[in-house]
C-alpha positions as CSV (number, residue, x, y, z in Angstrom):
1,M,72.7,52.9,57.3
2,I,75.4,55.3,58.8
3,R,76.2,54.6,62.6
4,L,77.8,57.5,64.9
5,K,81.2,56.9,66.1
6,H,80.3,58.5,69.4
7,S,76.7,58.5,70.4
8,K,75.0,61.9,70.9
9,R,72.9,62.5,73.9
10,I,69.5,63.7,73.0
11,L,66.8,65.0,75.3
12,I,63.3,64.5,74.1
13,A,60.7,66.8,76.0
14,P,57.1,66.6,74.9
15,L,54.2,68.9,76.0
16,N,51.8,67.2,79.0
17,W,48.6,68.2,77.3
18,G,47.0,65.0,76.8
19,L,48.9,62.3,75.7
20,G,49.3,62.8,71.9
21,H,52.6,64.9,72.3
22,A,54.3,61.9,74.3
23,T,52.9,59.2,72.0
24,R,54.1,60.8,68.8
25,C,57.4,61.1,70.1
26,I,57.8,57.3,70.5
27,P,58.8,56.6,66.9
28,I,61.3,59.4,67.1
29,I,62.7,57.7,70.4
30,N,62.9,54.3,68.8
31,E,64.8,55.6,65.6
32,L,67.1,57.5,67.7
33,L,67.7,54.3,69.8
34,H,68.4,52.5,66.6
35,Q,71.0,54.9,65.5
36,N,72.8,54.5,68.6
37,C,72.0,57.6,70.5
38,E,71.6,58.2,74.2
39,V,68.2,59.1,74.8
40,L,66.7,61.1,77.9
41,L,63.2,62.1,78.6
42,A,61.7,65.2,80.2
43,S,58.0,66.4,80.8
44,D,55.6,66.1,83.5
45,G,52.4,64.5,84.5
46,R,50.7,61.8,82.5
47,A,53.0,62.6,79.5
48,L,56.0,61.6,81.4
49,N,54.5,58.5,83.3
50,L,53.6,57.2,79.8
51,L,57.3,57.7,78.6
52,K,58.4,56.1,81.8
53,K,56.2,53.0,81.1
54,E,57.4,52.7,77.5
55,F,61.0,53.1,78.1
56,P,61.7,52.3,81.8
57,T,65.6,52.0,81.3
58,L,65.8,55.5,79.8
59,P,66.9,58.6,82.3
60,H,64.0,60.8,82.8
61,F,63.6,64.3,84.3
62,K,60.5,66.5,85.5
63,L,59.9,69.8,83.9
64,P,57.6,72.4,85.2
65,S,53.9,72.0,84.7
66,Y,51.7,74.1,82.5
67,D,48.7,72.8,84.3
68,I,46.1,74.0,81.9
69,H,42.7,74.1,83.0
70,Y,39.2,75.0,81.3
71,P,37.5,77.1,84.0
72,T,35.2,78.7,81.3
73,K,33.6,77.5,78.1
74,S,35.7,80.0,76.1
75,M,38.9,78.8,75.0
76,I,40.2,82.1,74.3
77,L,39.3,83.3,77.9
78,N,40.8,80.1,79.4
79,L,44.1,81.0,77.7
80,A,44.0,84.6,78.1
81,Y,43.5,84.0,81.9
82,Q,46.3,81.6,82.2
83,G,48.7,83.3,79.9
84,P,50.8,84.6,82.6
85,K,51.1,81.3,84.1
86,I,52.1,79.9,80.8
87,I,54.7,82.4,80.0
88,Q,56.2,81.7,83.7
89,T,56.3,78.1,82.9
90,I,58.1,78.7,79.8
91,W,60.9,80.7,81.7
92,Q,61.0,78.0,84.3
93,E,61.3,75.3,82.0
94,K,64.1,77.4,79.9
95,K,66.1,77.4,83.2
96,V,65.7,73.6,83.9
97,I,67.1,72.9,80.3
98,E,69.9,75.1,80.6
99,K,70.8,73.3,83.9
100,L,70.1,69.7,82.2
101,I,72.4,70.8,79.3
102,E,75.5,71.3,81.7
103,T,74.7,68.4,84.1
104,E,73.9,65.7,81.5
105,Q,76.0,66.7,78.9
106,I,73.0,67.3,76.3
107,D,74.0,67.5,72.7
108,I,70.6,68.2,71.1
109,I,66.9,68.9,72.1
110,L,63.7,67.8,70.5
111,S,61.0,69.6,72.1
112,D,57.3,68.8,71.3
113,N,55.4,72.1,71.8
114,R,57.6,73.1,74.6
115,F,58.5,76.8,74.0
116,G,61.2,77.0,76.8
117,C,63.2,73.9,75.9
118,Y,65.7,75.2,73.8
119,S,69.2,76.6,73.9
120,K,71.6,78.6,72.0
121,K,74.3,76.3,73.0
122,I,73.1,73.3,71.2
123,K,71.0,72.2,68.4
124,S,67.3,72.7,69.3
125,I,64.3,71.2,67.2
126,F,60.7,72.2,67.6
127,I,57.9,69.9,66.7
128,T,54.6,70.7,65.9
129,H,51.8,70.4,63.5
130,Q,50.1,73.8,64.4
131,I,52.1,76.4,62.5
132,N,48.7,78.3,62.0
133,I,46.8,78.0,65.2
134,K,43.2,78.3,64.9
135,T,40.9,80.1,67.6
136,P,37.0,80.5,68.0
137,I,37.5,83.9,67.0
138,S,39.4,84.2,63.5
139,F,40.3,88.0,64.3
140,F,42.7,86.7,66.7
141,D,44.3,84.0,64.7
142,Q,47.0,86.2,63.0
143,F,47.8,87.9,66.3
144,I,48.6,84.4,67.8
145,A,50.3,83.4,64.6
146,I,52.8,86.3,65.2
147,I,53.5,85.1,68.7
148,N,53.8,81.4,67.6
149,H,56.2,82.0,64.7
150,Y,58.4,84.3,67.0
151,L,58.8,81.5,69.4
152,I,59.3,78.9,66.8
153,K,62.3,80.9,65.2
154,K,64.1,80.6,68.5
155,F,64.7,76.9,67.3
156,D,67.0,75.8,64.7
157,E,64.5,73.6,63.1
158,C,60.9,73.1,63.3
159,W,59.8,69.6,62.5
160,I,56.1,69.1,61.2
161,P,54.6,65.6,61.5
162,D,52.8,66.0,58.1
163,F,53.3,65.9,54.3
164,E,54.3,68.7,52.4
165,N,51.9,68.2,49.5
166,N,48.5,66.7,49.0
167,P,47.3,64.6,50.6
168,N,48.2,65.8,53.9
169,L,46.4,65.5,57.2
170,A,46.6,68.8,59.0
171,G,45.4,71.0,56.2
172,S,46.0,74.8,57.0
173,L,47.2,74.1,60.5
174,A,50.6,73.1,58.9
175,H,50.6,74.7,55.5
176,K,50.9,78.0,53.9
177,T,53.6,79.8,56.0
178,N,56.6,82.2,55.7
179,L,58.6,80.2,58.2
180,K,62.1,79.2,56.8
181,N,63.3,76.8,59.4
182,I,60.5,73.9,58.6
183,K,60.8,70.4,57.6
184,Y,58.1,68.1,57.1
185,I,58.9,64.6,58.6
186,G,55.7,62.6,57.5
187,S,53.1,61.0,59.7
188,L,54.2,60.0,63.3
189,S,52.6,56.8,64.7
190,R,53.4,54.0,67.1
191,M,50.8,51.9,65.7
192,T,50.4,49.0,63.0
193,S,47.7,47.3,61.4
194,F,47.3,43.6,61.5
195,E,44.6,40.8,61.5
196,R,43.1,40.1,64.9
197,K,40.0,38.2,66.2
198,K,37.3,41.0,67.1
199,K,36.7,40.9,71.2
200,Y,35.0,44.2,71.4
201,D,32.3,46.0,69.7
202,V,33.9,49.4,70.5
203,I,36.9,50.6,72.0
204,A,37.2,54.3,73.4
205,V,40.6,55.6,73.9
206,L,40.3,58.7,76.0
207,S,42.8,61.3,76.7
208,G,43.2,65.3,76.7
209,P,42.9,67.9,79.5
210,E,40.5,67.6,82.5
211,P,37.6,67.8,83.2
212,Q,36.6,67.3,79.5
213,R,38.2,63.7,79.4
214,T,36.2,62.7,82.4
215,Y,32.7,64.4,81.0
216,L,33.3,62.0,77.9
217,E,34.2,58.9,80.0
218,K,31.0,59.5,82.0
219,A,28.8,60.0,78.9
220,I,29.9,56.7,77.2
221,I,29.3,54.6,80.4
222,E,25.9,56.2,80.9
223,Q,24.6,55.7,77.2
224,S,26.3,52.3,76.8
225,E,23.7,50.7,79.2
226,N,21.0,49.9,76.5
227,L,23.3,49.0,73.5
228,N,23.9,45.4,74.3
229,S,27.7,46.0,73.1
230,K,31.0,44.8,74.3
231,I,33.0,48.1,75.1
232,L,36.6,48.7,76.2
233,I,37.3,52.1,77.9
234,V,41.0,53.0,78.0
235,Q,41.0,56.0,80.3
236,G,44.2,57.5,79.6
237,K,45.4,57.6,83.3
238,T,49.1,56.9,83.7
239,E,48.8,57.2,87.7
240,S,49.9,54.0,89.5
241,K,46.9,54.1,91.6
242,A,44.4,53.8,88.9
243,K,42.4,50.6,88.8
244,I,41.2,48.0,86.3
245,Y,37.3,47.5,86.8
246,Q,34.1,46.4,85.1
247,I,30.5,48.0,84.6
248,G,28.2,45.5,83.1
249,D,29.6,44.8,79.5
250,I,32.1,47.6,79.8
251,D,36.0,47.0,80.8
252,I,37.7,49.9,82.2
253,I,41.4,49.9,82.1
254,P,43.4,53.0,83.1
255,F,46.4,52.7,80.6
256,L,47.8,50.3,77.9
257,T,51.3,50.3,76.7
258,T,51.8,50.7,73.1
259,K,51.6,47.2,72.1
260,E,48.8,46.3,74.2
261,L,46.7,49.4,73.0
262,N,47.6,48.4,69.3
263,D,46.2,44.6,70.0
264,A,43.1,46.0,71.8
265,I,42.3,48.4,68.8
266,M,42.8,45.8,66.1
267,A,40.4,43.7,68.5
268,S,37.7,46.1,68.2
269,E,35.3,46.9,65.5
270,I,35.2,50.6,66.0
271,V,37.2,53.1,67.8
272,I,36.0,56.3,69.7
273,C,38.6,58.9,70.4
274,R,39.3,62.7,70.3
275,S,40.2,64.2,67.1
276,G,43.4,65.2,68.3
277,Y,46.4,65.1,65.7
278,S,48.3,62.1,67.3
279,S,45.3,60.0,67.3
280,I,44.5,60.9,63.7
281,M,48.1,59.9,62.6
282,D,47.6,56.5,64.5
283,L,44.2,56.0,62.6
284,V,46.2,56.4,59.3
285,N,48.2,53.4,60.2
286,L,45.3,51.3,61.7
287,K,43.0,51.5,58.9
288,S,40.1,51.4,61.6
289,K,36.7,53.0,61.4
290,A,36.4,55.7,64.2
291,L,33.9,58.0,65.8
292,L,35.8,61.2,66.6
293,I,34.6,63.5,69.5
294,P,36.4,66.7,69.5
295,T,37.4,68.4,72.8
296,Q,34.9,71.0,73.6
297,D,35.8,74.4,72.6
298,Q,39.2,73.2,71.3
299,T,39.0,74.7,67.9
300,E,41.9,72.8,66.4
301,Q,40.3,69.5,67.1
302,E,37.0,70.9,65.9
303,Y,38.9,71.9,62.6
304,L,40.5,68.4,62.2
305,A,37.2,66.5,62.7
306,E,35.0,68.5,60.5
307,R,37.6,68.2,57.7
308,L,37.7,64.5,57.8
309,Y,34.0,64.4,58.0
310,L,33.7,66.4,54.9
311,N,36.3,64.4,52.8
312,G,34.2,61.2,53.8
313,T,36.8,59.6,56.3
314,F,35.3,59.7,59.7
315,Y,32.0,60.7,61.3
316,Y,32.0,63.1,64.2
317,Q,29.8,64.5,66.8
318,N,30.2,67.4,69.3
319,Q,30.6,66.6,72.7
320,K,27.5,68.6,73.7
321,E,25.6,66.6,71.2
322,F,27.2,63.1,71.8
323,D,24.9,60.4,71.1
324,L,26.6,57.0,71.4
325,K,23.9,54.9,69.4
326,I,23.5,57.4,66.6
327,G,27.2,58.1,66.5
328,L,28.4,54.4,66.0
329,E,25.6,53.8,63.5
330,K,26.8,56.5,61.4
331,A,30.4,56.0,61.9
332,K,30.3,52.5,60.3
333,K,29.1,54.0,57.1
334,F,32.6,56.0,56.9
335,N,35.7,54.1,55.4
336,G,38.3,55.7,57.3
337,F,41.8,56.4,55.8
338,N,41.6,54.3,52.5
339,Q,44.3,56.2,50.9
340,T,47.9,55.6,50.9
341,F,50.2,58.3,52.5
342,I,53.6,57.7,51.2
343,Q,56.2,58.2,54.0
344,E,59.3,58.1,51.8
345,K,61.6,57.6,54.9
346,L,60.9,61.3,55.7
347,L,61.6,60.8,59.5
348,L,64.8,58.9,59.0
349,E,66.1,61.4,56.7
350,A,65.4,64.3,59.3
351,I,67.3,62.4,61.9
352,E,70.2,61.3,59.8
353,N,70.6,64.9,58.7
354,L,70.4,66.0,62.3
355,L,73.0,63.6,63.5
356,Y,75.4,63.6,60.7
357,Q,75.6,66.9,59.3
C-alpha cells in the first residue's frame, strides 16, 4: 500500500442531526489514520461527543449548531420556519472553517452534510446519500434539488456511501443525477457480524432529533411491560450526565462505544432502530433481523423503510401506529440483508485518490 511521505492534516466534520452522520465517518477516520494522516474532528452536540469518545486522542473543535427542532407535525413547515437559522449557521460554520484552515494548517476537509464546511483554498469533499431529497410534497422536490445541487457543486467531490449499480441501498435518493463531481464509495459501517451467545430478546438503538427520540423510547418502555422479554435500550445520549438504570426487564444505557454496541447487537435476537441511512448500512454488515421505525414525518426515512419492506428485507411500523408486540412478531418473519454487497475496496480507492493525486 502506498504511504504518504508527509502526513496530511484532514478535518472530518459531520452534521449533528442524530448520530448517523458521525458514526458513518468512523470507518473513514480509521482508514485515514491507517494511511498515516493527521485527523482532526469538528462538529457539535452529541455527534461531537460521540467522536470524542471513539477517538479521545484526536484534536476536536466545536462548530455552530443547526439546532433543528420539530415544533409542528409538518417537515416542510419545520424546515421553512427554521430556514433562515440554517442559512445563518452555514455562513457561521464557513467562517469557523476558514479560520481553522489557517490556525490548524488543514490540507483537506471531509464534510458529512455540513454545507458550510468547504474552502476554495483546499480540497473539500462532501459526503451524502441524499442527492435527491424527498419531501412530503413531491412538488417541492425539484426546487429543493436545485438548492441542494448548487451547494454540493461548491465542493471538489461528492462522496456517496452507496453502490452505483444494483443492488444498492439508497434507491432514488442517491441515483439518477446530473451532478458530475460524484463518486460512489460503497457502504460505510463500523459494525461486523460474529457469533455471540444471546443475552437480550430485543435491543433498541435510539438516535435522531428530539423530541421524537424520546417519544419512541417512552413507547418502547410502556409497551414492554407485558412482553416478558429481556430488552436493552441504548438511548443515544452522549452527555456525561446520562445514567445507566433498569426498569423491570429493561436495561437502559445512555451510550455504547462501537465495540460495545456491536457486541450488544450480536447478543440480541432482534434490533429496533430508526430507518436512518447509517443504521441501514450497519444492518448490511450485521445481518440482523430488525424492526424499523422511521422518524415521524421524515420523508427520507419513510421512503427507505417502505423500500426495504417491499423487497422483503425488514418489517417497519410508523411511529403513530407503533405496536411493539405485533411489530416484533412480524419482524421475525423477515430475513434482513441476505444478499452480498460487493465493496470492491471503493472507500480505500477514494481515499488513495484523494491523498496521492
